[in-house]
Structure formats: structure tokens, C-alpha cells
C-alpha positions as CSV (number, residue, x, y, z in Angstrom):
1,X,48.7,167.5,243.3
2,X,48.7,170.7,245.4
3,X,46.2,170.9,248.3
4,X,43.7,173.7,248.5
5,X,45.7,175.6,251.2
6,X,48.8,175.7,248.9
7,X,46.7,176.8,246.0
8,X,45.2,179.7,247.9
9,X,48.7,180.9,248.8
10,X,50.0,180.5,245.3
11,X,47.1,182.5,243.9
12,X,48.9,185.5,245.2
13,X,51.7,184.8,242.7
14,X,49.8,183.4,239.7
15,X,46.5,182.0,238.7
16,X,45.7,178.6,240.1
17,X,43.3,176.0,238.7
18,X,40.5,175.1,241.1
19,X,38.9,171.7,240.2
20,X,35.5,170.3,241.2
21,X,35.3,168.6,244.7
22,X,37.9,170.9,246.3
23,X,35.4,172.9,248.5
24,X,36.4,172.6,252.2
25,X,34.4,174.7,254.7
26,X,37.4,175.2,257.0
27,X,39.2,177.3,254.4
28,X,36.1,179.5,253.5
29,X,34.5,180.4,256.9
30,X,35.7,182.1,260.0
31,X,36.1,179.6,262.8
32,X,33.4,181.3,264.8
33,X,30.9,180.7,262.0
34,X,31.8,177.0,261.9
35,X,31.7,176.4,265.6
36,X,28.2,177.7,266.2
37,X,24.9,177.0,264.5
38,X,22.5,179.7,263.5
39,X,20.0,180.7,266.1
40,X,16.2,180.4,265.7
41,X,15.6,184.0,264.7
42,X,18.2,183.7,261.9
43,X,16.8,180.4,260.7
44,X,13.2,181.9,260.6
45,X,14.4,185.0,258.8
46,X,16.3,183.3,256.1
47,X,13.4,180.9,255.4
48,X,10.9,183.8,255.0
49,X,9.9,184.6,251.4
50,X,9.3,188.2,250.2
51,X,5.5,187.9,250.5
52,X,5.9,186.8,254.2
53,X,8.3,189.7,254.8
54,X,5.9,192.2,253.1
55,X,3.0,190.9,255.3
56,X,5.1,191.4,258.4
57,X,6.3,194.8,257.3
58,X,2.7,195.9,256.6
59,X,2.0,195.3,260.3
60,X,5.1,197.1,261.5
61,X,4.5,200.1,259.2
62,X,0.8,200.2,258.1
63,X,1.2,203.5,256.2
64,X,3.7,202.1,253.7
65,X,2.7,201.5,250.1
66,X,2.9,197.7,250.1
67,X,2.5,197.4,246.4
68,X,5.5,199.6,245.8
69,X,7.5,197.7,248.5
70,X,6.6,194.5,246.6
71,X,7.8,196.0,243.4
72,X,11.2,196.8,245.0
73,X,11.6,193.3,246.6
74,X,10.7,191.7,243.3
75,X,13.0,194.0,241.3
76,X,15.6,192.3,239.1
77,X,18.8,194.4,239.2
78,X,20.3,195.0,235.8
79,X,23.8,195.7,237.1
80,X,23.9,195.5,240.9
81,X,23.1,191.8,241.3
82,X,24.7,191.2,244.7
83,X,26.0,193.4,247.5
84,X,25.8,194.3,251.1
85,X,25.0,197.3,253.3
86,X,26.3,198.3,256.7
87,X,23.6,199.7,259.1
88,X,23.5,201.0,262.6
89,X,20.8,200.4,265.1
90,X,20.0,203.8,266.6
91,X,17.5,205.8,268.5
92,X,16.4,209.2,267.3
93,X,15.7,212.3,269.4
94,X,12.1,211.2,270.0
95,X,13.3,207.9,271.4
96,X,12.2,205.9,268.3
97,X,14.4,202.9,267.3
98,X,15.7,202.9,263.8
99,X,18.0,201.0,261.5
100,X,20.0,203.6,259.4
101,X,22.1,202.9,256.4
102,X,25.8,203.8,256.6
103,X,27.2,202.6,253.3
104,X,26.7,200.1,250.4
105,X,29.3,197.7,249.2
106,X,29.5,196.0,245.9
107,X,31.1,192.5,246.0
108,X,30.7,192.7,249.8
109,X,32.1,190.1,252.2
110,X,29.9,188.4,254.8
111,X,29.3,184.8,253.8
112,X,32.4,183.6,255.7
113,X,30.9,185.1,258.9
114,X,27.5,183.4,258.7
115,X,26.8,180.2,260.6
116,X,24.9,177.3,258.8
117,X,21.2,177.0,259.2
118,X,21.1,173.9,257.2
119,X,23.8,171.6,258.4
120,X,23.4,169.2,255.5
121,X,24.5,172.0,253.1
122,X,28.3,172.3,253.3
123,X,28.4,175.4,251.1
124,X,26.2,177.6,253.3
125,X,25.6,181.1,251.7
126,X,28.2,180.5,249.0
127,X,25.8,178.3,247.0
128,X,23.1,181.0,247.0
129,X,25.5,183.5,245.4
130,X,27.2,181.1,243.0
131,X,23.9,180.0,241.6
132,X,23.3,183.8,240.9
133,X,26.7,184.0,239.1
134,X,25.9,180.9,237.0
135,X,22.7,182.5,235.8
136,X,24.6,185.6,234.7
137,X,27.3,183.5,233.0
138,X,24.7,181.7,231.0
139,X,24.9,184.6,228.5
140,X,28.5,183.7,227.6
141,X,29.8,181.2,225.1
142,X,31.6,178.4,227.0
143,X,34.0,178.1,224.0
144,X,35.1,181.7,224.4
145,X,37.0,181.1,227.7
146,X,37.1,179.9,231.3
147,X,35.6,181.1,234.5
148,X,37.7,183.0,237.2
149,X,37.5,184.6,240.6
150,X,39.7,187.6,241.2
151,X,40.4,189.3,244.5
152,X,42.7,191.8,246.2
153,X,42.5,191.1,250.0
154,X,39.7,188.5,250.7
155,X,41.2,185.1,249.8
156,X,38.9,183.3,252.3
157,X,35.7,184.2,250.5
158,X,37.3,184.3,247.0
159,X,38.5,180.7,247.3
160,X,35.1,179.8,248.6
161,X,33.4,181.2,245.5
162,X,36.0,179.6,243.2
163,X,35.6,176.1,244.8
164,X,31.9,176.3,245.0
165,X,31.7,177.5,241.4
166,X,33.9,174.7,240.2
167,X,31.7,172.2,242.0
168,X,28.4,173.5,240.7
169,X,29.6,174.0,237.1
170,X,31.9,171.0,236.8
171,X,34.5,173.3,235.3
172,X,38.0,174.4,236.2
173,X,37.8,177.8,237.8
174,X,40.9,180.1,238.0
175,X,41.7,181.9,241.2
176,X,44.1,184.8,241.3
177,X,44.9,187.9,243.3
178,X,44.7,191.1,241.3
179,X,46.6,194.1,242.8
180,X,47.9,197.3,241.2
181,X,51.1,195.8,239.8
182,X,49.8,192.3,239.1
183,X,51.5,190.4,236.3
184,X,49.0,187.6,236.3
185,X,46.0,189.5,234.9
186,X,45.7,191.4,231.7
187,X,43.1,192.9,229.4
188,X,43.1,192.8,225.6
189,X,40.2,194.0,223.4
190,X,37.9,193.9,226.4
191,X,38.7,190.3,227.4
192,X,40.4,189.3,230.6
193,X,43.3,186.9,230.6
194,X,44.9,185.2,233.6
195,X,48.4,183.7,233.7
196,X,49.1,180.3,235.2
197,X,52.3,178.9,236.8
198,X,53.7,177.9,233.4
199,X,53.1,181.4,232.1
200,X,50.3,180.4,229.8
201,X,47.5,182.9,229.4
202,X,43.8,181.8,229.6
203,X,40.9,183.8,228.2
204,X,38.1,184.4,230.8
205,X,34.5,184.6,229.7
206,X,33.1,185.3,233.1
207,X,34.6,186.3,236.4
208,X,33.5,186.9,240.0
209,X,35.1,190.1,241.3
210,X,36.2,190.7,244.9
211,X,38.6,193.5,243.9
212,X,37.6,196.4,246.1
213,X,40.5,198.8,246.1
214,X,40.0,201.3,243.3
215,X,38.7,198.6,241.0
216,X,38.0,201.1,238.2
217,X,41.8,201.5,237.8
218,X,42.2,197.7,237.1
219,X,39.0,196.6,235.4
220,X,37.6,198.3,232.4
221,X,34.1,199.9,232.6
222,X,33.3,198.3,229.2
223,X,34.3,194.7,228.8
224,X,33.4,191.6,226.8
225,X,34.3,189.4,229.8
226,X,31.2,189.2,232.1
227,X,32.3,190.8,235.4
228,X,30.1,190.3,238.4
229,X,29.6,193.0,239.7
230,X,30.5,195.2,236.8
231,X,32.5,198.4,237.5
232,X,29.5,200.7,236.8
233,X,28.1,199.5,240.2
234,X,31.1,200.8,242.0
235,X,31.1,204.2,240.3
236,X,27.4,204.7,240.7
237,X,27.4,204.2,244.4
238,X,28.5,200.7,245.4
239,X,32.1,201.9,246.1
240,X,31.5,205.6,245.7
241,X,29.9,207.1,248.8
242,X,29.3,210.5,247.2
243,X,27.3,209.0,244.4
244,X,25.5,206.6,246.7
245,X,24.1,209.4,248.8
246,X,23.0,211.2,245.6
247,X,21.2,208.0,244.5
248,X,19.5,207.7,247.9
249,X,18.3,211.3,247.7
250,X,16.9,210.8,244.2
251,X,15.1,207.6,245.4
252,X,13.7,209.4,248.5
253,X,12.5,212.3,246.4
254,X,10.6,209.9,244.2
255,X,9.0,208.2,247.2
256,X,8.0,211.5,248.7
257,X,6.4,212.6,245.4
258,X,4.5,209.3,245.2
259,X,3.6,209.2,248.9
260,X,4.9,205.6,249.3
261,X,6.0,206.3,252.9
262,X,9.2,204.4,252.0
263,X,12.7,205.8,252.1
264,X,16.4,205.1,252.7
265,X,17.5,206.5,256.1
266,X,21.0,207.8,256.3
267,X,22.7,210.3,258.6
268,X,22.7,214.0,257.6
269,X,25.1,213.9,254.6
270,X,27.0,216.5,252.5
271,X,28.6,215.3,249.3
272,X,31.4,216.6,247.1
273,X,32.9,218.8,249.9
274,X,36.2,220.4,249.2
275,X,38.8,219.9,251.9
276,X,39.2,223.7,252.4
277,X,35.5,224.0,253.4
278,X,35.5,221.2,255.9
279,X,36.7,223.1,258.9
280,X,34.0,225.8,258.4
281,X,31.3,223.2,258.0
282,X,32.3,221.2,261.1
283,X,32.4,224.3,263.3
284,X,29.3,226.1,262.0
285,X,26.8,223.6,260.6
286,X,24.2,223.1,263.3
287,X,23.4,219.5,262.0
288,X,27.0,218.6,262.8
289,X,27.4,220.3,266.2
290,X,31.2,220.4,265.9
291,X,31.4,216.7,265.4
292,X,31.4,214.7,262.1
293,X,32.4,211.7,260.1
294,X,34.6,212.6,257.2
295,X,35.0,210.0,254.4
296,X,37.2,209.6,251.4
297,X,34.3,208.6,249.2
298,X,36.1,205.8,247.3
299,X,37.9,204.0,250.1
300,X,36.7,200.9,251.9
301,X,37.5,198.4,254.7
302,X,37.6,201.2,257.3
303,X,40.2,203.1,255.3
304,X,39.6,206.8,254.7
305,X,37.0,207.2,257.5
306,X,37.7,209.9,260.1
307,X,35.5,210.4,263.2
308,X,35.9,213.9,264.5
309,X,34.8,214.8,268.0
310,X,37.3,217.5,268.9
311,X,39.8,220.1,267.5
312,X,42.7,217.7,267.7
313,X,41.0,215.1,265.5
314,X,39.9,217.8,263.0
315,X,43.4,219.2,262.8
316,X,44.8,215.7,262.3
317,X,42.5,215.1,259.4
318,X,43.3,218.5,257.8
319,X,47.0,217.8,258.1
320,X,46.7,214.5,256.3
321,X,47.5,214.3,252.6
322,X,44.7,212.7,250.5
323,X,44.7,211.4,246.9
324,X,41.3,212.9,246.0
325,X,39.7,216.4,245.8
326,X,36.2,215.7,247.2
327,X,35.0,214.3,250.5
328,X,31.7,213.2,252.1
329,X,30.8,214.8,255.5
330,X,28.1,213.2,257.7
331,X,26.7,213.8,261.1
332,X,28.2,211.6,263.7
333,X,26.3,208.8,265.4
334,X,27.6,208.5,268.9
335,X,26.5,208.5,272.5
336,X,23.4,210.5,273.0
337,X,25.2,212.7,275.6
338,X,27.6,214.1,273.0
339,X,26.6,213.0,269.5
340,X,25.8,215.3,266.6
341,X,22.8,214.9,264.3
342,X,19.5,213.2,265.1
343,X,20.6,209.6,265.5
344,X,22.4,208.0,268.5
345,X,23.9,204.5,268.8
346,X,21.7,202.2,270.8
347,X,24.6,199.8,271.2
348,X,24.8,196.3,272.6
349,X,23.1,195.3,275.8
350,X,25.2,196.2,278.9
351,X,28.0,193.7,279.6
352,X,26.9,191.5,282.5
353,X,30.3,192.0,284.3
354,X,31.2,195.6,283.5
355,X,28.0,197.2,282.3
356,X,29.8,198.3,279.2
357,X,27.9,199.1,276.0
358,X,29.5,198.9,272.5
359,X,28.6,200.4,269.2
360,X,28.0,197.8,266.5
361,X,26.9,197.6,262.9
362,X,24.9,195.1,260.9
363,X,26.2,193.8,257.5
364,X,23.3,192.5,255.4
365,X,24.2,190.8,252.2
366,X,21.6,190.2,249.5
367,X,21.2,189.1,245.9
368,X,18.9,189.9,243.0
369,X,17.9,187.6,240.1
370,X,14.9,186.7,238.0
371,X,13.0,186.0,241.2
372,X,13.8,189.4,242.8
373,X,15.8,190.0,245.9
374,X,16.6,187.6,248.8
375,X,18.9,187.7,251.8
376,X,22.1,185.8,251.7
377,X,24.0,186.4,254.9
378,X,24.2,188.6,258.0
379,X,26.8,189.4,260.6
380,X,27.7,192.1,263.1
381,X,30.8,193.9,264.1
382,X,31.4,195.8,267.3
383,X,33.8,198.7,268.2
384,X,37.1,198.1,270.0
385,X,36.2,200.0,273.1
386,X,32.9,200.8,275.0
387,X,30.7,203.7,273.9
388,X,31.8,206.2,276.6
389,X,29.4,208.7,278.2
390,X,32.2,211.3,278.2
391,X,34.9,212.3,275.8
392,X,37.3,213.4,278.5
393,X,40.5,211.4,278.5
394,X,39.6,209.7,275.3
395,X,42.5,208.7,273.1
396,X,40.7,208.1,269.8
397,X,37.0,208.4,268.9
398,X,37.6,205.7,266.2
399,X,38.2,203.2,269.0
400,X,34.7,203.6,270.3
401,X,32.9,204.3,267.0
402,X,34.8,202.3,264.3
403,X,33.3,198.9,263.7
404,X,35.2,197.7,260.7
405,X,37.3,194.6,261.4
406,X,39.9,195.2,258.7
407,X,43.1,197.1,259.4
408,X,45.7,198.2,256.9
409,X,49.2,197.1,258.0
410,X,51.1,198.1,254.8
411,X,50.7,198.4,251.1
412,X,48.2,195.7,249.9
413,X,48.4,194.1,253.3
414,X,45.5,193.8,255.8
415,X,44.7,192.0,259.0
416,X,41.3,191.2,260.5
417,X,40.3,191.5,264.1
418,X,38.1,188.4,264.3
419,X,37.5,188.9,268.1
420,X,35.1,191.7,267.4
421,X,33.1,189.7,264.9
422,X,29.6,188.8,266.2
423,X,27.7,186.1,264.3
424,X,24.1,185.0,264.0
425,X,24.2,182.6,267.0
426,X,22.3,182.5,270.3
427,X,25.1,184.1,272.4
428,X,26.0,187.0,270.1
429,X,22.6,187.9,268.8
430,X,21.2,188.1,272.4
431,X,23.9,190.6,273.3
432,X,22.8,192.9,270.4
433,X,19.3,193.4,271.7
434,X,17.9,192.8,268.2
435,X,15.0,190.7,266.9
436,X,13.7,189.3,263.6
437,X,11.9,192.6,262.9
438,X,15.3,194.4,263.0
439,X,16.6,191.8,260.4
440,X,13.6,192.5,258.2
441,X,14.2,196.3,258.4
442,X,17.9,195.8,257.6
443,X,17.0,193.7,254.6
444,X,14.5,196.2,253.3
445,X,16.9,199.2,253.8
446,X,19.6,197.2,251.9
447,X,17.2,196.3,249.1
448,X,16.1,200.0,248.7
449,X,19.7,201.2,248.6
450,X,20.6,198.6,245.9
451,X,17.5,199.5,243.8
452,X,18.4,203.2,244.1
453,X,22.0,202.5,242.9
454,X,20.9,200.2,240.1
455,X,18.6,202.9,238.8
456,X,21.5,205.3,238.7
457,X,23.6,202.7,237.0
458,X,21.0,202.5,234.2
459,X,21.0,206.3,233.9
460,X,24.8,206.5,233.6
461,X,25.5,203.5,231.4
462,X,23.8,202.4,228.2
463,X,24.5,198.7,228.1
464,X,23.2,198.1,224.6
465,X,25.4,200.9,223.1
466,X,28.3,200.3,225.6
467,X,28.3,204.0,226.4
468,X,29.1,205.7,229.7
469,X,27.6,209.2,230.3
470,X,30.8,211.0,231.4
471,X,29.0,214.4,231.2
472,X,26.3,213.3,233.7
473,X,28.9,211.6,235.9
474,X,31.0,214.7,236.1
475,X,28.0,216.8,237.1
476,X,27.2,214.5,239.9
477,X,30.8,213.8,241.0
478,X,33.1,216.6,239.9
479,X,36.3,215.0,241.1
480,X,38.9,215.1,238.2
481,X,41.3,212.8,239.9
482,X,38.7,210.0,240.1
483,X,37.5,210.7,236.6
484,X,41.1,210.4,235.2
485,X,41.5,207.0,237.0
486,X,38.6,205.3,235.3
487,X,39.7,202.6,232.8
488,X,37.1,202.7,230.1
489,X,38.3,199.9,227.8
């Protein structure tokens, strides 16, 4: 019998069968998460229920409509049942500290980076999410097929979900990598099939998806196989930064109308921008101040993100060929001495030896089920180089502003800079200058973003009729190249 390490490697060639009792933490967590226990603030945060969080938040922000906040935290997502958001801790022009939302991610990673707060539970955050998946798979007929986990780049977490799912269900679970030219996954009449080592095809009734690179080109929008999360969540904002910002603006307008004093905070954002208009905007929009973040709206893992602080970086972006017609342009959060917009990185505490401060982000991962939302995991990522006071002699602004750990090193090939990972332990959390109230704010911003996107999913997709409103989607996101990529059935 092949061991788990061999199976994970073979899953890149064909589907492998994961059996109960194969979960082994050393294959499913970063070493840093295994070496350190969760600190006290993390333990207290993850043990708080929503009512306790609401009570605390009402003290932090007395003007907020607590009844509506309760409604959001108790919301059961129809489509967007688990995901994560990336946030920056910033200070605004008035010196007020804020947590602002940078982007949402369906099928987000993060559990592998979270230390255990209950040492007797070998699964850690995996169990929280797998129990969610099992609740969704209850709708399927066990006689109609097996369960599977599909992924493109994240074999560490994918194998964790597969082994945990096998343990909790007592079933065999198929694990397989699903890339553009994969020969081990196919769709027929809305049903997914996976191919094993003997070239036998197995029908799949329910699958956990960690396919993040243009998933709408591989997985149909309408399927009989239960896909978690379904593709509509990506198109409606979970992997579509243009639509996400649109969803946030709709949500915020509703909050303003109803005077809830709640809202999703994001940098100044322009969506559906043509490439030919970007130079003019960067040079003339007073909210950008000749600096910007330009994003290919449908990329992830740090791909397609360009930080612009000078003419050289702007020209470099404009001379790069892109696959899509529309872009997202945001004000740049940087050092307060040269940043654009109204938000500036607060950064880590000064390094004790060198007094260096680094930009960092927060990845908050949450789930939604019949009991509402709850936090699953949290981790942090810092930039490669210190947040400089001056841009003179700077090689690349991405080095001091980019926090993503993944780097593309070829087609369908990535590496992770684990050294810049910061986890929820005493040492790392202390360096961040954060506290439990910051975790609560990150959680609430993440929940509000997911509620906003789920509301838009419901507008765009009629689940009972299996109909996608292409006309509305085109109005919101008029990018013909993206529209032509969507695999409907």
C-alpha cells in the first residue's frame, strides 16, 4: 500500500484513493504552525461565539446597528459557504486605526498556517470546514457517486481536506490535481468523473474545490455534482475583483440608506478600467496621486497585481501583454510619507535590532452554515523588504508592498516563501502590534464581504431554475474575453 506522501505526489498524475485513518498533520500544516501553539489572544478569539463578538463590538462602535450586525453574523450563505479575506491594518489621515479589506478569496488557503489551540484535536481547523462540507453533501445520493477533492496548486491543504473528509465520513475520497490540460478529470451531463491509476472513471457526487486559476474554464457553472464552493461564487466576487468591489458598493449603499453604521472598507477603487485609460487616471486622479495598485481582476496568488509608484513601473505595466480587457485600479496603501489615497500601512512594530517596519496583511478564513458564520483560521504575511520612508534608490515597490507568499516559477508551477509567514503564536503576533479587537474587526469585515458577494450570487444565479443572468453579468462586468471563457454546462 502506498503511503500518504506517495499518494499526494501521484495525485498530480491521476486520481488517488484516500482511505480513512490516513490523516497525518505533518503533511497538512506548515512546519511553523506545528512547532508553535496558538497564543492566548487567538485561543480566546476562536472560542468566542457571535453573541460575545457582538457584545464586544457594541462597545467598540456604539453607533452600529447591532440587530443588523447580528443578522449578518447569523446569515446562512446560499452559495459562498467558506472563504477568506485579506486585510491591511492601516491608519487614515486623521490618525485613526482601521482594518481595510483588500480582496476576497473563494476556497481560500489558511488552515495549514494556523497553530492548534486544542492540542487533543489533530485535525485543527480542517475539521471545522470538513463538517461544513459534509452538511452540504447531505443533499446528494450516496449511490450516485463518490466524494473528491480537486486542486491546482495547494496539495498541502487539499490532501488535508481529503484525509479529514475520509476520516469523518468513513468513505474513500478521491484526490486529484486539476489543471488546464488535465486528463484525470472530465464532465459529462453535469457530473464530474475522475480517473484512477487503472484508467477507471469514477462518478463524483460532491467535491471540495481548491482550483483557483480560472476555475470557470474547467468547472461548469451549472452542475449536478455538488461543488464547494460553486463557480458562481468566483464570478460574483470571490475570484473576480471587479465584481467584488461592485458587490461591496451595493452593500454599503444599502447600509447608508438604512443608517446601520456598518460598511465594508476598501481603498478607493475604480472597476472595469480599459488599459488605454490607465495612464491618464494614474497621472490625473487626485485620489491616486500618481501612485496606484493595478490588478488583473481574475488572477490570484499575487499574480496580476502591479504596484505603481513611479513612471518606470507604470511604463512596465503598460508594456506588458495581458489576457483580459478590463482592469481594477486602486489607491495605493504605502508609507504615509509617499502613499496615495487615505490609508497608510501601520506595519509591524519596529524590529528590535534594525528598527525596520514591514507591511503585512491578515488572512481571515471563515465559514457559514445553519448556525451562521464562525471564524476558522487566521494567519499573517509580511512583505519581503522594509516599508521604506523614501522611494529613492528603490528597485521594486512590490518588494516593500507585496505580501503574498506564492510566486509563479513557470506554467502551473509555484513556490511559497514560508519565511515571511507569520502565525498566531506569541512571537509573531506580538510583532504585529495587533490585539483581539483587531481580530474581531477582521472577522466582521470578512463576514460583511462574504454576505455582500453571496447576495450578488443570488441576483445572478437562479438555483431552482439553473439559470445564470448573463445580461446582468455583462452590464456589471463588460469583459468579453472573460464572458467567453465561462463554461456553462
